[in-house]
Gaussian input, Z-matrix of N, CA and C with variables (Angstrom, degrees):
# hf/3-21g

backbone

0 1
 N
 C     1     B1
 C     2     B2     1     A1
 N     3     B3     2     A2     1     D1
 C     4     B4     3     A3     2     D2
 C     5     B5     4     A4     3     D3
 N     6     B6     5     A5     4     D4
 C     7     B7     6     A6     5     D5
 C     8     B8     7     A7     6     D6
 N     9     B9     8     A8     7     D7
 C    10    B10     9     A9     8     D8
 C    11    B11    10    A10     9     D9
 N    12    B12    11    A11    10    D10
 C    13    B13    12    A12    11    D11
 C    14    B14    13    A13    12    D12
 N    15    B15    14    A14    13    D13
 C    16    B16    15    A15    14    D14
 C    17    B17    16    A16    15    D15
 N    18    B18    17    A17    16    D16
 C    19    B19    18    A18    17    D17
 C    20    B20    19    A19    18    D18
 N    21    B21    20    A20    19    D19
 C    22    B22    21    A21    20    D20
 C    23    B23    22    A22    21    D21
 N    24    B24    23    A23    22    D22
 C    25    B25    24    A24    23    D23
 C    26    B26    25    A25    24    D24
 N    27    B27    26    A26    25    D25
 C    28    B28    27    A27    26    D26
 C    29    B29    28    A28    27    D27
 N    30    B30    29    A29    28    D28
 C    31    B31    30    A30    29    D29
 C    32    B32    31    A31    30    D30
 N    33    B33    32    A32    31    D31
 C    34    B34    33    A33    32    D32
 C    35    B35    34    A34    33    D33
 N    36    B36    35    A35    34    D34
 C    37    B37    36    A36    35    D35
 C    38    B38    37    A37    36    D36
 N    39    B39    38    A38    37    D37
 C    40    B40    39    A39    38    D38
 C    41    B41    40    A40    39    D39
 N    42    B42    41    A41    40    D40
 C    43    B43    42    A42    41    D41
 C    44    B44    43    A43    42    D42
 N    45    B45    44    A44    43    D43
 C    46    B46    45    A45    44    D44
 C    47    B47    46    A46    45    D45
 N    48    B48    47    A47    46    D46
 C    49    B49    48    A48    47    D47
 C    50    B50    49    A49    48    D48
 N    51    B51    50    A50    49    D49
 C    52    B52    51    A51    50    D50
 C    53    B53    52    A52    51    D51
 N    54    B54    53    A53    52    D52
 C    55    B55    54    A54    53    D53
 C    56    B56    55    A55    54    D54
 N    57    B57    56    A56    55    D55
 C    58    B58    57    A57    56    D56
 C    59    B59    58    A58    57    D57
 N    60    B60    59    A59    58    D58
 C    61    B61    60    A60    59    D59
 C    62    B62    61    A61    60    D60
 N    63    B63    62    A62    61    D61
 C    64    B64    63    A63    62    D62
 C    65    B65    64    A64    63    D63
 N    66    B66    65    A65    64    D64
 C    67    B67    66    A66    65    D65
 C    68    B68    67    A67    66    D66
 N    69    B69    68    A68    67    D67
 C    70    B70    69    A69    68    D68
 C    71    B71    70    A70    69    D69
 N    72    B72    71    A71    70    D70
 C    73    B73    72    A72    71    D71
 C    74    B74    73    A73    72    D72
 N    75    B75    74    A74    73    D73
 C    76    B76    75    A75    74    D74
 C    77    B77    76    A76    75    D75
 N    78    B78    77    A77    76    D76
 C    79    B79    78    A78    77    D77
 C    80    B80    79    A79    78    D78
 N    81    B81    80    A80    79    D79
 C    82    B82    81    A81    80    D80
 C    83    B83    82    A82    81    D81
 N    84    B84    83    A83    82    D82
 C    85    B85    84    A84    83    D83
 C    86    B86    85    A85    84    D84
 N    87    B87    86    A86    85    D85
 C    88    B88    87    A87    86    D86
 C    89    B89    88    A88    87    D87
 N    90    B90    89    A89    88    D88
 C    91    B91    90    A90    89    D89
 C    92    B92    91    A91    90    D90
 N    93    B93    92    A92    91    D91
 C    94    B94    93    A93    92    D92
 C    95    B95    94    A94    93    D93
 N    96    B96    95    A95    94    D94
 C    97    B97    96    A96    95    D95
 C    98    B98    97    A97    96    D96
 N    99    B99    98    A98    97    D97
 C   100   B100    99    A99    98    D98
 C   101   B101   100   A100    99    D99
 N   102   B102   101   A101   100   D100
 C   103   B103   102   A102   101   D101
 C   104   B104   103   A103   102   D102
 N   105   B105   104   A104   103   D103
 C   106   B106   105   A105   104   D104
 C   107   B107   106   A106   105   D105
 N   108   B108   107   A107   106   D106
 C   109   B109   108   A108   107   D107
 C   110   B110   109   A109   108   D108
 N   111   B111   110   A110   109   D109
 C   112   B112   111   A111   110   D110
 C   113   B113   112   A112   111   D111
 N   114   B114   113   A113   112   D112
 C   115   B115   114   A114   113   D113
 C   116   B116   115   A115   114   D114
 N   117   B117   116   A116   115   D115
 C   118   B118   117   A117   116   D116
 C   119   B119   118   A118   117   D117
 N   120   B120   119   A119   118   D118
 C   121   B121   120   A120   119   D119
 C   122   B122   121   A121   120   D120
 N   123   B123   122   A122   121   D121
 C   124   B124   123   A123   122   D122
 C   125   B125   124   A124   123   D123
 N   126   B126   125   A125   124   D124
 C   127   B127   126   A126   125   D125
 C   128   B128   127   A127   126   D126
 N   129   B129   128   A128   127   D127
 C   130   B130   129   A129   128   D128
 C   131   B131   130   A130   129   D129
 N   132   B132   131   A131   130   D130
 C   133   B133   132   A132   131   D131
 C   134   B134   133   A133   132   D132
 N   135   B135   134   A134   133   D133
 C   136   B136   135   A135   134   D134
 C   137   B137   136   A136   135   D135
 N   138   B138   137   A137   136   D136
 C   139   B139   138   A138   137   D137
 C   140   B140   139   A139   138   D138
 N   141   B141   140   A140   139   D139
 C   142   B142   141   A141   140   D140
 C   143   B143   142   A142   141   D141
 N   144   B144   143   A143   142   D142
 C   145   B145   144   A144   143   D143
 C   146   B146   145   A145   144   D144
 N   147   B147   146   A146   145   D145
 C   148   B148   147   A147   146   D146
 C   149   B149   148   A148   147   D147
 N   150   B150   149   A149   148   D148
 C   151   B151   150   A150   149   D149
 C   152   B152   151   A151   150   D150
 N   153   B153   152   A152   151   D151
 C   154   B154   153   A153   152   D152
 C   155   B155   154   A154   153   D153
 N   156   B156   155   A155   154   D154
 C   157   B157   156   A156   155   D155
 C   158   B158   157   A157   156   D156
 N   159   B159   158   A158   157   D157
 C   160   B160   159   A159   158   D158
 C   161   B161   160   A160   159   D159
 N   162   B162   161   A161   160   D160
 C   163   B163   162   A162   161   D161
 C   164   B164   163   A163   162   D162
 N   165   B165   164   A164   163   D163
 C   166   B166   165   A165   164   D164
 C   167   B167   166   A166   165   D165
 N   168   B168   167   A167   166   D166
 C   169   B169   168   A168   167   D167
 C   170   B170   169   A169   168   D168
 N   171   B171   170   A170   169   D169
 C   172   B172   171   A171   170   D170
 C   173   B173   172   A172   171   D171
 N   174   B174   173   A173   172   D172
 C   175   B175   174   A174   173   D173
 C   176   B176   175   A175   174   D174
 N   177   B177   176   A176   175   D175
 C   178   B178   177   A177   176   D176
 C   179   B179   178   A178   177   D177
 N   180   B180   179   A179   178   D178
 C   181   B181   180   A180   179   D179
 C   182   B182   181   A181   180   D180
 N   183   B183   182   A182   181   D181
 C   184   B184   183   A183   182   D182
 C   185   B185   184   A184   183   D183
 N   186   B186   185   A185   184   D184
 C   187   B187   186   A186   185   D185
 C   188   B188   187   A187   186   D186
 N   189   B189   188   A188   187   D187
 C   190   B190   189   A189   188   D188
 C   191   B191   190   A190   189   D189
 N   192   B192   191   A191   190   D190
 C   193   B193   192   A192   191   D191
 C   194   B194   193   A193   192   D192
 N   195   B195   194   A194   193   D193
 C   196   B196   195   A195   194   D194
 C   197   B197   196   A196   195   D195
 N   198   B198   197   A197   196   D196
 C   199   B199   198   A198   197   D197
 C   200   B200   199   A199   198   D198
 N   201   B201   200   A200   199   D199
 C   202   B202   201   A201   200   D200
 C   203   B203   202   A202   201   D201
 N   204   B204   203   A203   202   D202
 C   205   B205   204   A204   203   D203
 C   206   B206   205   A205   204   D204
 N   207   B207   206   A206   205   D205
 C   208   B208   207   A207   206   D206
 C   209   B209   208   A208   207   D207
 N   210   B210   209   A209   208   D208
 C   211   B211   210   A210   209   D209
 C   212   B212   211   A211   210   D210
 N   213   B213   212   A212   211   D211
 C   214   B214   213   A213   212   D212
 C   215   B215   214   A214   213   D213
 N   216   B216   215   A215   214   D214
 C   217   B217   216   A216   215   D215
 C   218   B218   217   A217   216   D216
 N   219   B219   218   A218   217   D217
 C   220   B220   219   A219   218   D218
 C   221   B221   220   A220   219   D219
 N   222   B222   221   A221   220   D220
 C   223   B223   222   A222   221   D221
 C   224   B224   223   A223   222   D222
 N   225   B225   224   A224   223   D223
 C   226   B226   225   A225   224   D224
 C   227   B227   226   A226   225   D225
 N   228   B228   227   A227   226   D226
 C   229   B229   228   A228   227   D227
 C   230   B230   229   A229   228   D228
 N   231   B231   230   A230   229   D229
 C   232   B232   231   A231   230   D230
 C   233   B233   232   A232   231   D231
 N   234   B234   233   A233   232   D232
 C   235   B235   234   A234   233   D233
 C   236   B236   235   A235   234   D234
 N   237   B237   236   A236   235   D235
 C   238   B238   237   A237   236   D236
 C   239   B239   238   A238   237   D237
 N   240   B240   239   A239   238   D238
 C   241   B241   240   A240   239   D239
 C   242   B242   241   A241   240   D240
 N   243   B243   242   A242   241   D241
 C   244   B244   243   A243   242   D242
 C   245   B245   244   A244   243   D243
 N   246   B246   245   A245   244   D244
 C   247   B247   246   A246   245   D245
 C   248   B248   247   A247   246   D246
 N   249   B249   248   A248   247   D247
 C   250   B250   249   A249   248   D248
 C   251   B251   250   A250   249   D249
 N   252   B252   251   A251   250   D250
 C   253   B253   252   A252   251   D251
 C   254   B254   253   A253   252   D252
 N   255   B255   254   A254   253   D253
 C   256   B256   255   A255   254   D254
 C   257   B257   256   A256   255   D255
 N   258   B258   257   A257   256   D256
 C   259   B259   258   A258   257   D257
 C   260   B260   259   A259   258   D258
 N   261   B261   260   A260   259   D259
 C   262   B262   261   A261   260   D260
 C   263   B263   262   A262   261   D261
 N   264   B264   263   A263   262   D262
 C   265   B265   264   A264   263   D263
 C   266   B266   265   A265   264   D264
 N   267   B267   266   A266   265   D265
 C   268   B268   267   A267   266   D266
 C   269   B269   268   A268   267   D267
 N   270   B270   269   A269   268   D268
 C   271   B271   270   A270   269   D269
 C   272   B272   271   A271   270   D270
 N   273   B273   272   A272   271   D271
 C   274   B274   273   A273   272   D272
 C   275   B275   274   A274   273   D273
 N   276   B276   275   A275   274   D274
 C   277   B277   276   A276   275   D275
 C   278   B278   277   A277   276   D276
 N   279   B279   278   A278   277   D277
 C   280   B280   279   A279   278   D278
 C   281   B281   280   A280   279   D279
 N   282   B282   281   A281   280   D280
 C   283   B283   282   A282   281   D281
 C   284   B284   283   A283   282   D282
 N   285   B285   284   A284   283   D283
 C   286   B286   285   A285   284   D284
 C   287   B287   286   A286   285   D285
 N   288   B288   287   A287   286   D286
 C   289   B289   288   A288   287   D287
 C   290   B290   289   A289   288   D288
 N   291   B291   290   A290   289   D289
 C   292   B292   291   A291   290   D290
 C   293   B293   292   A292   291   D291
 N   294   B294   293   A293   292   D292
 C   295   B295   294   A294   293   D293
 C   296   B296   295   A295   294   D294
 N   297   B297   296   A296   295   D295
 C   298   B298   297   A297   296   D296
 C   299   B299   298   A298   297   D297
 N   300   B300   299   A299   298   D298
 C   301   B301   300   A300   299   D299
 C   302   B302   301   A301   300   D300
 N   303   B303   302   A302   301   D301
 C   304   B304   303   A303   302   D302
 C   305   B305   304   A304   303   D303
 N   306   B306   305   A305   304   D304
 C   307   B307   306   A306   305   D305
 C   308   B308   307   A307   306   D306
 N   309   B309   308   A308   307   D307
 C   310   B310   309   A309   308   D308
 C   311   B311   310   A310   309   D309
 N   312   B312   311   A311   310   D310
 C   313   B313   312   A312   311   D311
 C   314   B314   313   A313   312   D312
 N   315   B315   314   A314   313   D313
 C   316   B316   315   A315   314   D314
 C   317   B317   316   A316   315   D315
 N   318   B318   317   A317   316   D316
 C   319   B319   318   A318   317   D317
 C   320   B320   319   A319   318   D318

   B1=1.4532
   B2=1.5239
   B3=1.3299
   B4=1.4598
   B5=1.5227
   B6=1.3411
   B7=1.4523
   B8=1.5270
   B9=1.3230
   B10=1.4552
   B11=1.5240
   B12=1.3256
   B13=1.4660
   B14=1.5289
   B15=1.3407
   B16=1.4688
   B17=1.5208
   B18=1.3354
   B19=1.4649
   B20=1.5192
   B21=1.3259
   B22=1.4605
   B23=1.5229
   B24=1.3332
   B25=1.4603
   B26=1.5201
   B27=1.3209
   B28=1.4528
   B29=1.5203
   B30=1.3161
   B31=1.4649
   B32=1.5289
   B33=1.3317
   B34=1.4644
   B35=1.5219
   B36=1.3350
   B37=1.4636
   B38=1.5184
   B39=1.3148
   B40=1.4653
   B41=1.5201
   B42=1.3334
   B43=1.4637
   B44=1.5159
   B45=1.3146
   B46=1.4579
   B47=1.5222
   B48=1.3435
   B49=1.4712
   B50=1.5323
   B51=1.3384
   B52=1.4599
   B53=1.5175
   B54=1.3383
   B55=1.4517
   B56=1.5086
   B57=1.3204
   B58=1.4613
   B59=1.5203
   B60=1.3087
   B61=1.4556
   B62=1.5125
   B63=1.3431
   B64=1.4538
   B65=1.5112
   B66=1.3106
   B67=1.4531
   B68=1.4988
   B69=1.2754
   B70=1.4503
   B71=1.5142
   B72=1.3360
   B73=1.4629
   B74=1.5153
   B75=1.3276
   B76=1.4542
   B77=1.5157
   B78=1.3325
   B79=1.4599
   B80=1.5160
   B81=1.3113
   B82=1.4609
   B83=1.5215
   B84=1.3200
   B85=1.4615
   B86=1.5220
   B87=1.3433
   B88=1.4636
   B89=1.5241
   B90=1.3240
   B91=1.4599
   B92=1.5221
   B93=1.3168
   B94=1.4684
   B95=1.5246
   B96=1.3228
   B97=1.4656
   B98=1.5247
   B99=1.3302
   B100=1.4627
   B101=1.5207
   B102=1.3129
   B103=1.4606
   B104=1.5257
   B105=1.3196
   B106=1.4620
   B107=1.5204
   B108=1.3315
   B109=1.4563
   B110=1.5285
   B111=1.3296
   B112=1.4653
   B113=1.5215
   B114=1.3249
   B115=1.4654
   B116=1.5210
   B117=1.3248
   B118=1.4651
   B119=1.5309
   B120=1.3283
   B121=1.4606
   B122=1.5286
   B123=1.3094
   B124=1.4696
   B125=1.5258
   B126=1.3135
   B127=1.4690
   B128=1.5265
   B129=1.3148
   B130=1.4642
   B131=1.5294
   B132=1.3308
   B133=1.4699
   B134=1.5258
   B135=1.3144
   B136=1.4601
   B137=1.5267
   B138=1.3123
   B139=1.4697
   B140=1.5299
   B141=1.3170
   B142=1.4637
   B143=1.5253
   B144=1.3136
   B145=1.4708
   B146=1.5242
   B147=1.3190
   B148=1.4570
   B149=1.5246
   B150=1.3217
   B151=1.4596
   B152=1.5186
   B153=1.3228
   B154=1.4636
   B155=1.5207
   B156=1.3181
   B157=1.4692
   B158=1.5276
   B159=1.3273
   B160=1.4683
   B161=1.5281
   B162=1.3356
   B163=1.4606
   B164=1.5329
   B165=1.3279
   B166=1.4625
   B167=1.5262
   B168=1.3223
   B169=1.4696
   B170=1.5256
   B171=1.3202
   B172=1.4727
   B173=1.5294
   B174=1.3087
   B175=1.4556
   B176=1.5288
   B177=1.3253
   B178=1.4679
   B179=1.5283
   B180=1.3332
   B181=1.4658
   B182=1.5245
   B183=1.3280
   B184=1.4626
   B185=1.5231
   B186=1.3258
   B187=1.4640
   B188=1.5259
   B189=1.3301
   B190=1.4666
   B191=1.5313
   B192=1.3390
   B193=1.4590
   B194=1.5255
   B195=1.3049
   B196=1.4649
   B197=1.5303
   B198=1.3391
   B199=1.4674
   B200=1.5319
   B201=1.3258
   B202=1.4660
   B203=1.5249
   B204=1.3098
   B205=1.4619
   B206=1.5268
   B207=1.3135
   B208=1.4650
   B209=1.5381
   B210=1.3181
   B211=1.4705
   B212=1.5312
   B213=1.3360
   B214=1.4748
   B215=1.5332
   B216=1.3130
   B217=1.4657
   B218=1.5298
   B219=1.3204
   B220=1.4727
   B221=1.5218
   B222=1.3257
   B223=1.4674
   B224=1.5301
   B225=1.3411
   B226=1.4672
   B227=1.5227
   B228=1.3169
   B229=1.4642
   B230=1.5233
   B231=1.3249
   B232=1.4662
   B233=1.5299
   B234=1.3226
   B235=1.4658
   B236=1.5279
   B237=1.3229
   B238=1.4607
   B239=1.5268
   B240=1.3140
   B241=1.4676
   B242=1.5284
   B243=1.3211
   B244=1.4724
   B245=1.5294
   B246=1.3327
   B247=1.4661
   B248=1.5250
   B249=1.3192
   B250=1.4646
   B251=1.5307
   B252=1.3193
   B253=1.4706
   B254=1.5227
   B255=1.3383
   B256=1.4648
   B257=1.5254
   B258=1.3181
   B259=1.4679
   B260=1.5292
   B261=1.3165
   B262=1.4586
   B263=1.5289
   B264=1.3230
   B265=1.4649
   B266=1.5225
   B267=1.3384
   B268=1.4664
   B269=1.5244
   B270=1.3102
   B271=1.4636
   B272=1.5214
   B273=1.3229
   B274=1.4677
   B275=1.5275
   B276=1.3224
   B277=1.4604
   B278=1.5241
   B279=1.3131
   B280=1.4539
   B281=1.5261
   B282=1.3203
   B283=1.4647
   B284=1.5269
   B285=1.3125
   B286=1.4720
   B287=1.5253
   B288=1.3272
   B289=1.4664
   B290=1.5310
   B291=1.3350
   B292=1.4579
   B293=1.5194
   B294=1.3233
   B295=1.4677
   B296=1.5169
   B297=1.3223
   B298=1.4600
   B299=1.5198
   B300=1.3304
   B301=1.4543
   B302=1.5096
   B303=1.3085
   B304=1.4608
   B305=1.5139
   B306=1.3207
   B307=1.4623
   B308=1.5166
   B309=1.2945
   B310=1.4406
   B311=1.5196
   B312=1.3390
   B313=1.4615
   B314=1.5255
   B315=1.3358
   B316=1.4439
   B317=1.5050
   B318=1.3189
   B319=1.4681
   B320=1.5083
   A1=110.55
   A2=116.14
   A3=119.64
   A4=111.61
   A5=117.15
   A6=119.62
   A7=112.30
   A8=118.11
   A9=122.81
   A10=111.52
   A11=117.01
   A12=122.30
   A13=112.91
   A14=120.66
   A15=118.25
   A16=112.78
   A17=117.67
   A18=120.64
   A19=111.95
   A20=116.35
   A21=119.13
   A22=111.41
   A23=116.60
   A24=120.77
   A25=112.57
   A26=118.04
   A27=122.97
   A28=109.77
   A29=117.23
   A30=121.40
   A31=112.18
   A32=117.91
   A33=119.36
   A34=112.07
   A35=118.23
   A36=119.75
   A37=111.87
   A38=117.40
   A39=120.63
   A40=110.17
   A41=116.25
   A42=118.19
   A43=111.65
   A44=115.47
   A45=122.27
   A46=108.72
   A47=118.61
   A48=119.92
   A49=113.30
   A50=117.48
   A51=120.99
   A52=112.44
   A53=116.79
   A54=119.90
   A55=115.09
   A56=118.20
   A57=117.73
   A58=109.18
   A59=115.72
   A60=121.03
   A61=109.46
   A62=116.37
   A63=121.23
   A64=108.33
   A65=116.75
   A66=118.61
   A67=112.51
   A68=113.87
   A69=122.53
   A70=110.99
   A71=116.80
   A72=120.78
   A73=111.01
   A74=117.05
   A75=121.05
   A76=111.97
   A77=116.64
   A78=119.88
   A79=110.67
   A80=116.63
   A81=119.84
   A82=111.20
   A83=116.49
   A84=120.35
   A85=110.14
   A86=116.73
   A87=121.00
   A88=110.97
   A89=116.44
   A90=120.58
   A91=110.00
   A92=116.44
   A93=121.54
   A94=110.21
   A95=116.80
   A96=121.36
   A97=110.39
   A98=117.00
   A99=120.75
   A100=111.17
   A101=116.93
   A102=120.70
   A103=111.08
   A104=117.06
   A105=120.41
   A106=111.36
   A107=116.42
   A108=120.54
   A109=110.92
   A110=116.53
   A111=120.55
   A112=110.56
   A113=117.06
   A114=119.09
   A115=111.01
   A116=117.20
   A117=120.40
   A118=110.61
   A119=116.71
   A120=120.87
   A121=112.83
   A122=117.45
   A123=120.96
   A124=110.02
   A125=116.85
   A126=120.96
   A127=113.51
   A128=117.90
   A129=120.03
   A130=112.68
   A131=119.96
   A132=118.17
   A133=112.15
   A134=116.68
   A135=119.91
   A136=111.18
   A137=117.22
   A138=121.03
   A139=110.55
   A140=116.81
   A141=120.63
   A142=110.62
   A143=116.52
   A144=121.05
   A145=110.38
   A146=116.27
   A147=120.93
   A148=111.37
   A149=116.33
   A150=120.13
   A151=112.23
   A152=116.38
   A153=119.60
   A154=111.85
   A155=117.64
   A156=120.25
   A157=110.09
   A158=117.08
   A159=120.12
   A160=110.92
   A161=115.97
   A162=120.13
   A163=110.57
   A164=116.78
   A165=120.16
   A166=111.75
   A167=117.32
   A168=120.03
   A169=110.84
   A170=116.59
   A171=119.64
   A172=110.76
   A173=116.71
   A174=121.49
   A175=110.86
   A176=116.24
   A177=119.93
   A178=111.16
   A179=116.90
   A180=119.54
   A181=110.89
   A182=116.36
   A183=120.39
   A184=111.64
   A185=115.92
   A186=120.34
   A187=113.02
   A188=115.57
   A189=121.68
   A190=111.48
   A191=114.10
   A192=120.08
   A193=111.89
   A194=114.28
   A195=123.33
   A196=109.75
   A197=118.21
   A198=121.06
   A199=113.54
   A200=117.81
   A201=120.23
   A202=111.46
   A203=117.04
   A204=121.64
   A205=110.02
   A206=116.81
   A207=122.08
   A208=111.55
   A209=117.84
   A210=121.46
   A211=112.89
   A212=120.02
   A213=118.17
   A214=113.06
   A215=116.74
   A216=119.85
   A217=109.45
   A218=116.73
   A219=120.08
   A220=110.75
   A221=116.74
   A222=120.57
   A223=111.13
   A224=115.94
   A225=120.33
   A226=110.28
   A227=117.20
   A228=120.74
   A229=111.24
   A230=117.71
   A231=120.85
   A232=111.01
   A233=116.71
   A234=120.14
   A235=110.86
   A236=116.96
   A237=119.41
   A238=110.60
   A239=117.73
   A240=120.59
   A241=111.11
   A242=117.29
   A243=120.38
   A244=110.26
   A245=116.00
   A246=119.44
   A247=111.56
   A248=116.96
   A249=120.61
   A250=110.38
   A251=117.08
   A252=120.36
   A253=111.13
   A254=117.10
   A255=120.11
   A256=111.21
   A257=116.98
   A258=121.19
   A259=109.80
   A260=116.25
   A261=120.30
   A262=110.96
   A263=116.67
   A264=120.45
   A265=111.00
   A266=117.30
   A267=120.03
   A268=110.73
   A269=116.87
   A270=120.91
   A271=110.70
   A272=116.39
   A273=120.47
   A274=110.38
   A275=116.99
   A276=121.20
   A277=110.43
   A278=116.10
   A279=121.12
   A280=111.14
   A281=116.35
   A282=120.64
   A283=111.14
   A284=117.53
   A285=121.13
   A286=109.97
   A287=116.36
   A288=120.35
   A289=110.49
   A290=116.56
   A291=120.26
   A292=110.88
   A293=115.84
   A294=120.90
   A295=111.78
   A296=116.88
   A297=120.60
   A298=113.05
   A299=115.71
   A300=119.07
   A301=114.21
   A302=117.82
   A303=120.81
   A304=112.55
   A305=117.16
   A306=119.92
   A307=112.72
   A308=118.13
   A309=120.24
   A310=114.60
   A311=117.01
   A312=117.84
   A313=113.04
   A314=116.22
   A315=120.63
   A316=115.71
   A317=117.52
   A318=120.47
   A319=109.46
   D1=-38.40
   D2=-178.35
   D3=-59.98
   D4=-33.56
   D5=-179.91
   D6=-72.59
   D7=-18.40
   D8=179.80
   D9=-81.67
   D10=-35.17
   D11=-173.83
   D12=-57.00
   D13=-48.18
   D14=-179.90
   D15=-58.43
   D16=-35.72
   D17=179.13
   D18=-68.54
   D19=-36.36
   D20=179.90
   D21=-70.66
   D22=-31.82
   D23=179.97
   D24=-82.00
   D25=-17.39
   D26=-178.12
   D27=-82.21
   D28=111.24
   D29=-177.05
   D30=-63.02
   D31=-22.08
   D32=-177.84
   D33=-70.23
   D34=-14.76
   D35=179.19
   D36=-92.15
   D37=-3.33
   D38=-179.01
   D39=-89.70
   D40=146.76
   D41=177.74
   D42=-66.37
   D43=146.75
   D44=176.47
   D45=-72.19
   D46=131.95
   D47=179.45
   D48=-60.26
   D49=-20.04
   D50=179.18
   D51=-83.41
   D52=2.12
   D53=174.63
   D54=100.87
   D55=-14.89
   D56=178.07
   D57=-85.88
   D58=155.07
   D59=-177.64
   D60=-79.73
   D61=120.92
   D62=177.39
   D63=-99.62
   D64=133.00
   D65=175.89
   D66=98.50
   D67=179.63
   D68=-175.07
   D69=-89.86
   D70=132.33
   D71=177.83
   D72=-60.75
   D73=-31.93
   D74=178.45
   D75=-63.52
   D76=-39.25
   D77=177.28
   D78=-65.67
   D79=-40.10
   D80=178.11
   D81=-64.08
   D82=-39.11
   D83=176.97
   D84=-65.29
   D85=-37.63
   D86=176.94
   D87=-61.74
   D88=-39.53
   D89=177.78
   D90=-63.34
   D91=-43.40
   D92=179.04
   D93=-59.04
   D94=-48.12
   D95=-179.16
   D96=-63.03
   D97=-44.91
   D98=-179.88
   D99=-63.71
   D100=-41.97
   D101=179.68
   D102=-64.87
   D103=-41.86
   D104=176.45
   D105=-62.83
   D106=-41.48
   D107=-179.69
   D108=-65.20
   D109=-43.12
   D110=-179.50
   D111=-62.28
   D112=-47.67
   D113=-178.54
   D114=-64.10
   D115=-39.37
   D116=178.88
   D117=-67.06
   D118=-45.54
   D119=-177.50
   D120=-66.65
   D121=-28.29
   D122=177.35
   D123=-81.82
   D124=-39.39
   D125=-175.54
   D126=-59.71
   D127=-42.10
   D128=-175.69
   D129=-63.27
   D130=-55.38
   D131=178.26
   D132=-66.04
   D133=-31.12
   D134=178.86
   D135=-63.53
   D136=-39.23
   D137=177.74
   D138=-63.15
   D139=-37.90
   D140=178.19
   D141=-67.18
   D142=-45.49
   D143=179.48
   D144=-60.86
   D145=-48.19
   D146=-178.45
   D147=-63.83
   D148=-45.14
   D149=-179.82
   D150=-62.35
   D151=-42.40
   D152=178.54
   D153=-68.65
   D154=-36.71
   D155=177.17
   D156=-64.69
   D157=-42.13
   D158=177.72
   D159=-63.05
   D160=-42.07
   D161=177.88
   D162=-61.29
   D163=-45.32
   D164=-179.90
   D165=-64.74
   D166=-35.68
   D167=176.82
   D168=-64.77
   D169=-43.86
   D170=177.58
   D171=-63.89
   D172=-42.00
   D173=179.00
   D174=-64.43
   D175=-41.10
   D176=-179.67
   D177=-65.06
   D178=-33.96
   D179=176.27
   D180=-69.44
   D181=-42.47
   D182=-179.74
   D183=-64.83
   D184=-33.60
   D185=-179.16
   D186=-93.69
   D187=-1.74
   D188=-179.47
   D189=51.76
   D190=54.46
   D191=-178.56
   D192=-73.97
   D193=159.37
   D194=178.88
   D195=-59.56
   D196=137.57
   D197=178.96
   D198=-58.01
   D199=-26.13
   D200=177.40
   D201=-66.72
   D202=-23.92
   D203=176.30
   D204=-86.55
   D205=-36.21
   D206=-175.59
   D207=-73.12
   D208=-37.12
   D209=-175.15
   D210=-56.75
   D211=-46.60
   D212=177.93
   D213=-62.64
   D214=-33.36
   D215=177.68
   D216=-66.98
   D217=-41.67
   D218=176.45
   D219=-62.17
   D220=-39.53
   D221=177.89
   D222=-61.11
   D223=-42.29
   D224=178.54
   D225=-62.61
   D226=-44.19
   D227=-179.93
   D228=-64.37
   D229=-43.20
   D230=178.93
   D231=-63.95
   D232=-42.47
   D233=179.08
   D234=-65.14
   D235=-38.63
   D236=179.61
   D237=-66.71
   D238=-34.35
   D239=176.66
   D240=-67.91
   D241=-39.13
   D242=176.55
   D243=-62.84
   D244=-44.45
   D245=177.68
   D246=-63.18
   D247=-40.47
   D248=178.40
   D249=-60.91
   D250=-38.94
   D251=177.23
   D252=-65.19
   D253=-40.30
   D254=178.20
   D255=-64.89
   D256=-42.04
   D257=178.37
   D258=-63.26
   D259=-40.02
   D260=177.71
   D261=-62.03
   D262=-40.06
   D263=177.85
   D264=-66.44
   D265=-39.19
   D266=176.15
   D267=-62.66
   D268=-41.68
   D269=178.34
   D270=-62.91
   D271=-41.59
   D272=178.57
   D273=-64.43
   D274=-41.19
   D275=177.76
   D276=-61.46
   D277=-43.18
   D278=178.15
   D279=-61.32
   D280=-42.30
   D281=179.59
   D282=-66.47
   D283=-39.81
   D284=177.73
   D285=-62.87
   D286=-44.31
   D287=179.36
   D288=-61.71
   D289=-43.07
   D290=178.83
   D291=-63.82
   D292=-46.12
   D293=-178.20
   D294=-63.82
   D295=-38.17
   D296=-177.84
   D297=-84.27
   D298=3.38
   D299=176.33
   D300=75.08
   D301=21.82
   D302=-179.64
   D303=-82.23
   D304=-2.20
   D305=-175.45
   D306=-107.59
   D307=2.31
   D308=176.23
   D309=78.99
   D310=10.69
   D311=-179.60
   D312=-92.43
   D313=2.84
   D314=174.07
   D315=78.30
   D316=3.22
   D317=-179.08
   D318=-90.32

């Protein structure tokens, strides 16, 4: 993520509002690669966290555990779903940039 921040703050990597491409295509491609890496690197541990939280919730129901124990597990599951939605939005943004040719790959 840290490698993405300088590119986002650099105005030369942003498209020109008049329609011409501002900045270096290589920098835009770097942003694409960094964004893909960030979403991939977050998705894998997030899937583990979410899956384990779901398992613990099912187990807590089967064992009829105290709600004071269940609530933190529910919080973890809800937070993991929020993060999954954010990662999905980042992936969609990356796809839009690729499709619109903002990444210098000519597509």
